[in-house]
N, C-alpha and C positions, 0 to 999 in steps of 0.2 A: 619753507612754509611762509605764506604771505602774512605779514603782521596784522593783527586785528586790533583796532583802536579800543582802548579801555574806557574812554570817556562814555558815560551812559547818558543819553538824552532822555527827556521826559517821555518821548515816544517809545522808548524801550520797555516801559513798564506795562504791566498787564492791564492796568486800568483803562488803557486806550482801546477803543473798540477794534475788534478783529485780531488782536494780538493773542498769541498762545505761548505759554511758557511750560517747559517740561523739566522735571528733575529726574535724573537717572543715576541710580546707585548700583555699581557693579560689585557684587559680593562674591565670596568663594563658591556659594551654591546657587544663589538666585540673583538675578538682575531685576531691580525694582524700578518702576516708572510711575511718576505722578504727573498728570496733565491738568493744568488750570486754564480755562478759556475765558476767564473774567466773570463766570457765573458759578461754576461748581467744579469740584475735583473729579477726575477719573483716574483709576489706578490699574496697573497691570504688573504681574510677576511672572517671569520666565526663567528657565534654567540658564545659568551662566555658561559661557563657552570660553574657558580659560585660554585655549590656544588662539582664539581670535575674539577678544571681548566685544568688538564692534558688531559681530554677528548677532549676539543676543540683544544688543540695543536695537538693531534693525527689526528683529523679530518682535520685540516689545512694542515698537512703534506700530507695526502692523496689527498687533493685538488690540491696540487702542483705536484702530480704524484709520490710521494714517499711512500714506504712501511715502516712504523715506525718499524716493527719487523725485517726488513732486513737491516737497516742502519748500517754502520760500522764506524770505527774510522776515515775514510776520511771525515766524516760529523761532523762539529762543530756547536752546537746550543747555541746561546746566548739569555738568557731569562730574560725578565722583568716581575716581578710577583707582584700581588696585594694581595697575601695571607697574608703577615704581615700587610699591611695597613688595609685591611678589618677587620682582627682580632682585631687590636688596636681600630679602629673606632667603631666596634660593641661590644667591650668588651667580645669577645669570646676567651679570653686568658686562659692559664693554671693557675691552683691554685698555687700561688707562695708565698713562705715564704720569708720574708725580715729579714735578719740578719744584724742589725746595731750595733752601739756602745751602750753599756749600758747607759741608761739615755737619749738616742736619738732614741728610738724605734719608736716613732710617727713622725719622721721627715717628711715622705712623706705625712702624713695626715695634718701636719701644713702648708706645702708648703711655698709660699712666701707672704701669706696674701694679695694677690692681687685680687680685685673683678672684674669680667668680666664687670659689669655695675656699674660705680662709684656712680651713684645717685639712685640706686635701694635700698631702705631702707629695703625691705623684700625679699632678694634673696633666691631662693630655695636652700635647702640643697643638696649638692652633696656628694655621698658616697666617702670615701677615696679610693685611688688606691688599698691599701692593707688593708684587714679587720684587726681589732685589734688583733684577735686571731692568726693571721699569722705574727705578728711583734715580733721580739726577739732581746735582747740586749746582745752582747758579752763583756767579760771582756777585760781589757787592754786599753791603751790610748797613743796616740802620741801627741806631741805639734805641733805648727804651722810650725816649722822647720823640722818636721819629726823625732824628737828625742823621744825615748821611755820615757814616764812618768810613766806608769804602765805596767808590763809584761802581756802577753797573757797567763793566767794561764790555764793549760791543764785540770785540774779537774773541774774548774768552766766552762770552755768551753764545756766539755763533758756533764755537766748537762743541759746547754742550748741546745745542739744538741739533747739530749734525748727528751726535750720538743718540739723541732722542729719536730722530727720524729713523735711524738704523734699527731701532727696536720695534718699528712698525705698530705704534699704538693706534687705537680707534678714538681716543680722546685724551685731553691733557688737563691736569689740575695744577695750578700754580699757587704755592703757599710760602710766602717769605715772612721772616721774623718781623714783628712790629708793623706789619702792613696795615693793621687796623688804625694805627696812628698816622701813617703816611703811605698812601697807595702808589706813590710815584714809581718805585722800582718794579712793582708788580705790573703796573699798567705799561711801562716801557718794555718789559719782557714779553708781555702778551702781544703788543704791537709788533715787535720784531719777529716773534714766532709766527704770527699770522701773515706778515709780509713775506717771510721765507716760504710759507706754505703756498701763498698765492703765486710766488715765482715758479713754484713747481707744478702749478695747476691743481693744487690739492686744497681740501678744506676739512678741518677737524674741529669738533666742538672744544672750546677752550674755556675753562672756568678759573677765576682767580678769587682768592679768599676775601679780598677787600670788597668784592661785590656780593659774594655769597653770604658772608657772615662777618661783618666788621666789628668783631669783638675780640677781647684778649683770650688767651688760651690757645697756644699754637697747635696743640694736638687736636682739640675739638674743632677748631676752625679748619685745620687741614683735612680732617676726616669728613667734615661736611662738604668741603670743596671737592674732595675725591669722589664722594658719593654723587654729588651734583654732576660732575663730568662723566662718571661711569654710567649714570642713568640716562644721560642726554640722548644718545643715539636711539635707544629703545623707545623712550617716551616720544621723541620727535617723530619717529616712524609711525608709531601708533596714532598720534594726533593727526598726522597727515592722511593716513588711511581713513580715519573717522571723518575728517573734514571733507574728503573726496566723496565718501558715501553719503554724507548729509547734504551735499550740494550747497544751496544758498542759505540753509539754516544757520542762524547765528549761534556759535558755540562758545560757552564759557566753562572754565574748569574750576572745581572746588579745591581750594588750597587748605593746607593743614592748619592755618591760623584762623579758619572759620569764615573767610571771605572768598569771593570768586575772582579769577584772573583770566586774562585773554589767553588763547592757545599759544600764541607766540611767546608770551611771558612764561607760561608753564613749561614750554619746551626749553627755554633758556635756563630756568631754575627748577628742574624737576625734583630737587631735594625738598621743595616746599609742598610736594604732593604725597609724602609718605603716609600721612593720615588723612588723605582726601576723603575717603568714605566715612570714617567715624566723625570727621568734622561736620559733615552734613547732619548726622544724628544729634550732635551737640547743639548745632544751630537750631534745628527743629524743636528740640526740647526747651531751649532757652526762650524761643518765641512762645511756646505753649505755656511755660511757667509765667511769662509776663502776662499773657492773656488771662490766666486763671488766678493771678495775684498770689503765686506760690513763691515765698521768699527763698526757700532752700529745698532743692530737689536732688536726691541721690538716684541715679538711674543705671540700668544695665541694658545694653543692646545685644540681644542674643540672636545670632544668625545661624547659618548652617555650619560654619567653620570655627568661629570664635565668639567671645563675649567682650564687649567694650564697656567699661565702667567709667562714669564721670560724675562730678558734683557741680551743680549749678547753684552758686550762692549769690544770687542777685544777677550775675552775668557769668558767661563761660570763663573759665580760668585758663591762662596760657602758661606753658612751662618750657624751659630750655634744657630739661634733663630727661628727655625721652630716650628710649632705646629702640632700635630696629634690629631684631636678632642680636648678634654680639656687639653691635656698634652703638656707642652713645651719639646722639644727634642733638646738637645744641641749637639748631634752627628752631625758632619759636613755633610751637604747636599747641593745639588745644590739649588740656591736661586729661588724658585718657589712659586708663590702665587696661591692657588687653591680655586675655588668657585664652588658651586653646580649649575652650569648652563651648560647643555649639550643638545644634540638633544633629549634626553629622559626626560628632566626636565618637571615635571607636572605643569600645569596651573590650578589655582583655585582662589576663592575669599576669602578674610579674613572676619572677623566678621563685618567689616564696609563696605563691598562690594567692596574693592579695589582689583585689579588684582595682583595676586602673581604668580611668576614663579620660581620653584625650592624651596629649594634644593632637595626635594624628587624627585625620578626618577623612571621611568617605568622599568629601568634596561634592561637586556637581555631577561628575561621571566617575563611578556608577551611582554615587549617592547612597543613602541608607538602603538597607535590604528591602524595606517596605515600598520603596519607589518602583520596584519591579524592573530595574534597569541593569540587573546582573550583580548587584552588591550582595555579598554573602557574610560580611562581618557585622556583628551587632553594634548598634549605635543608640544614642539617647532617643532619637525619634522612634526607633523600633521599640524601645522600652515603653514609650507613651502609648504606642499602638496596642501592645500586649496588655497594658493596664486599663485600656479603654478610654484614656483621656484624650485620645486623638481618634475620633470616629473615622471609620474607613469608607463610609457611604457618601462622603463629600470630597470632591476633587481638591487636592492641595494646590493652592495658588490658582484655583479655578480651572485647572487643566490636567493635573497629575493624579491619576487614580491610584490609591494605595492598595498594596497587596499584603493582607495580614498573614497569609500563609508563609510568605517569604520572611516576615519578621519573626514568626515562631521558629522557622528553620534556622535562622541566624542565631537566635538566643539559646537554642537547645544545647549545643555543645558547651557553652559557657555555664549554663545551669547545671549540666551534668558534672562538669569539672568542680563546681562549687558544692555539689551535693544538695541542691535545693530545687524548688519548683521554678517554673518559668516566671511566674509572678514575683517570687522572692528575688530572683536574679534581676528582674526589671526594676523592682523597688531599690535594690542595691545600686544599680547604675544611676538612677536619679538621685539617690542620696549622695553618692560621690560627686556627681556633677554639681549638685546644690552646694556641697561643701567647698568646692573650688570657687564657685561664684561668690559665696558668702565671704570667703577670705579676700577676694578681690574688692568687694564692697567695703570691707573694713580698711583696706589699704587706702582707698580714696576718701574715707570718712575719719575713723578713729586715728589712723596714723597721720592725718593732716590736722588733728585738733578739733574735729567736728563729731559730735555725738550723733550717731545715725538715728537715734530715737527722736531727734529734733527735725528730722527730714521727712518729706514725702518720698516714698520709694516708687519710682516709675519704671515700667518695663516697655520695651519696644523691640522691634525685630520679629521675624517670623515665629521664633520659638519662645520669646520672653514671657508671654502671658501664661504659659504652661507652668512656670516656675515662680511666679510673682508671690503668691501667698506663702509658700514655704520659705522663701528667702526673707520675706518681711518678718515671719515668725522667728527665723534664725537670728535676726538682728534686733528683735524686740520692737519692731516698728508696727504701729497700729493704723497707719494712714498710707494708702497706696493709690496708684493711678494707672489706668489703662487708657492711653491716648487713642482718640479716633484714628483709624488707619495706622495704628502703631506698627503693623507689619511692614510698612513702607515709610516710616517716619524720617529715615535718613534722606530718602529721595525728596520728601516734602521739605525738609530742612534746607535743601539746596535752593528751592524756590524762595525761601525767606532769607537767604544769605546775600549780603550786599557785595557789590564789587569793592575790593579792598586792596590796600597796599600796607605793608608793615615795614617800618624802618627801625633798625637796631644799631646803636652806636655805643661802644665802650667809652667810659669816662675815666675811671680809676683815679679819683681825686678825693680829698677830704670834703665832708659836708660842712662848708662854710660859705661865706658870701662869694668868694672867688670861685669855689666849686659850683655854686648855684649859677653864677654867671656863665660858666662853661656849659652847664646843662641847658640854660636858656638859649645860648647861641646854637647848640646842637639841635635843639627843638626847632628853631627858626629854619635851619638848613633842611631838616627832615620835612617840615611842613611844606616848604617850597617844592621839594622833590615830589612829594605825594600829590600835591595839587597839580603839578605838571603832568604826572602820570594819569591821574583820574579825571582831570578837567576841574577847573576852579569852581564850577557851579555845583552847589549842594554838597560839598565835601565836609564831613564832620570829622574832627580830630579828637582822639583820646590818647593820653600819654601816661606812662608810668616810669618811675625811677626805681631801680633795684639798689637797695641799701643793705649794708651789713656793718656789724661791729668791726672796727679796725683789727685786722689779723684773722677774721673769721673766713671760713672757706665757702660759705653759702649765703646767698642774699635773699631778701624778701622784697617784693614789689609793692609800692604804694602809689596812689594816684598823684599825678603831677600837673598842676595848672600854673604855667609859667608866670602869669601876671600876679598870681595870688600867693605863690609858694614862698615860704621863709625857711631858713635852716631849722628854727625851733619847731615850726609846724610839721615839717617833714620828719624830724626826729621823734616827735610825739606820735605821729602816725605809725612809724616803724616800731617804736617800743610797744605800742598797743598790739600791733600785728604779731610781734615776736612773743609777747606774753600769751596771746591766744593760741599760737602754734606750738610753743615749747613750754609754756607755763611759768616763765620768769622773765625779768628784765635785768640787764647788766649796768645800764647807765653809763656806758663807755662812749668814747668818740666814735663817730660813724664815717664811713666812706661811701661815696657815690660810685657804684660799679658800672652801671649802664643805663641808657635811656632807650625806651621803646615808644614809638609813635605809630598809631594805627589810624589810617584814614579810610573812610567809607563814603559811598554815595548810595542813594536809596535803592533798595532791592527791587526785584521784578514785581513783588507783591505789594510794594509800598502804596498805601492808600486804597487798596482793593479789598473789599470784604470777601473773605474766603468762606464759601458755603459748601457744606458737605451734601451728599445726596439726600433728598427728602426721604424720611422714613418710609419703608415699604409696608404693605398690608401684612399684618401678622398671619402666619400659617401654622397649623398644628405640626409640631415636630415630635416624632416618636422618641421616647426616652432611650438612653444608651447605657449599657451595662459597664460600670466602672468597678474594678477590683476593690473590695473593701467597703463599697458604698451602695451596692445594688444598682437598680436602674435610676439614673439621675436625669433631670430635665435638661433640655437643650434649647438654646435661644439663638436666633439670628441677630447679630449686632445691628443690622440695618433696620430691624423692626422696632428697636427701642426708641422711646420718645423721652424728651426731657421730663424728669421727675419719676420715671419708672424705677422700681426697686427690685432687686433680685437677692436671693439668699442661697448660699452654698449648702450642699454641693450642687454645682451646675456646670454645664459646658456652654461656652459662648463661641459662636462660629461666625467668621467673616471670610471674605475672599482671600485675604492676604495673611491670615493668622487664625489660630485657635487658642482659646484661653480656658484655664481651669480655675473656677471659683471654688475654693476649698471650703469644707465645713467650718462654721464659725466666722465666716466673712459675709458682709453685706455689700452690694454694689448699687450705687445710685447713678442714673444717667444724667449728665450735666448738659447744659446748652452746648451745642456743637458735636454731641455724640460721645464725649469723653466719659469714662466710667470712673467714679471715685469710690474706692474700696475702703471699708472700715472694719476693723476687727471687733467682733461682738464680745461684750464682757459678760 
């Protein structure tokens, strides 16, 4: 794949006449597209095509009136993809050889010896990430300071490489001890491996830990490197297909850290795409919170397959403690908690007759039964249809006609098994789904030291607005928000996301003047690398230092300004953060664990006022019967004007989503079409 320069010139931004920017979010059920032409937004929502995600993107472009084959360089497409995520979750990754240090070949199989269920005395055996026959040990050794203890012997290394070739891998991951301190041995091993490949006329993707994640923790670093290597062939092939189909269109990819990267960089570091889609939603929500001057927003993005929960406290938070399926992933990502609860989540009974909802999903094909595409199992969306919260006389996503008879047929066996009415079964499904999401919201608020009652609860995603009021009540929140175009907010967030690079470097030193000097030197190196990658013009840098009490196992990040920072000031910031998070201070010596520097250049929307469609002429809408509420009024979202007020119960309809305004709630239309919800007292 031809490399794409990451430097963004001023002509790349949408404010320049004739430029078009597209945000595309590929989800498990729907693919969302948002187009901005410098004047207003246009949106489209089409069913995803998991077997070939690019097919849905092309269909969505046609739905927006664009010919994918005729697009030119005046069009910029920013894409959030689930290709890497799905491959990691489904273990459909490439056959990858692991080249570790001699004597530590089984490092990934040993892991951290942490059991997922502490009191399960007979846990099921899980296969190791890498099969034993694909694990190899290289000669040479560094000490904890990065000094050479034993050289990297070429002859011995060649023998290991010969054995590696005999295993016929599709990719290679290199992870040596203390490579985060000194990458010389890893770089030499990679160079020799690639030279031997070239001599055979072969090419394999090779990832080394000192490039993927230059941080301490040999297991986490090795696992991230293995994931990166094993995802590389699949992600590279997908991006090549997409670039070919898009022709001259300029493509950028949404990364898990909340910025965009070039396709060539994404193909080289696919582990940075594991939260590509959710990162767009976080970016969109952060932009919205800034526009509306909302200091703290707790949000949930409910799509067809899953719900992503995040907290915006002034800015998006990054974490290095994410998990993808069974794997801990220490690569910095937006802090998102994901659960298997979406509009397509399947409802069933367990062995004891209790009602279950999710994590299994009907997906895009066949989808919920009410989609009329052959689905027969009951889902959350079918429950909304039966209760009347999702009117069936309006096409879903502007194109999918709902089939209420199919929803009734799907829920009847479940209701019979429960011994209740269809409506009671549907209410039970929604209650269980809401309970799952309320727990996830508490994980990202209460468990992080934030009272949810101090937050505005925002929902987005195609199904989020149907659950917003009930979830706000479950968490005692009286202030909520329905963003304009919330059904495609993740796609919009990609338009607002800047080109970015994130540099991470372990420090592992005391917090004193000498340690601070090391942090400043590491910051200077990172800044130089980031400016080189993004282009020096317009690069903004933000840095954090992860600190912890000496001997502690977990760190907290505090802002780092190299020219202003002092050991005392950093210690005070850490102590305050620790007290907020855990409720106490220890007053002990601190250590500097790692430095993170994020560099960005202006986003495609920088300086361009984003205008939604002008309000349409109101038309009378017939009321709709909702179980327990009689006939309730219906409103088109596009007909509301700034200052309009609505009171529940009511149904709010738009092309990309449907929302339920519960009794006891009032909604006010804000500038830009956003709806602010208040609980009536």
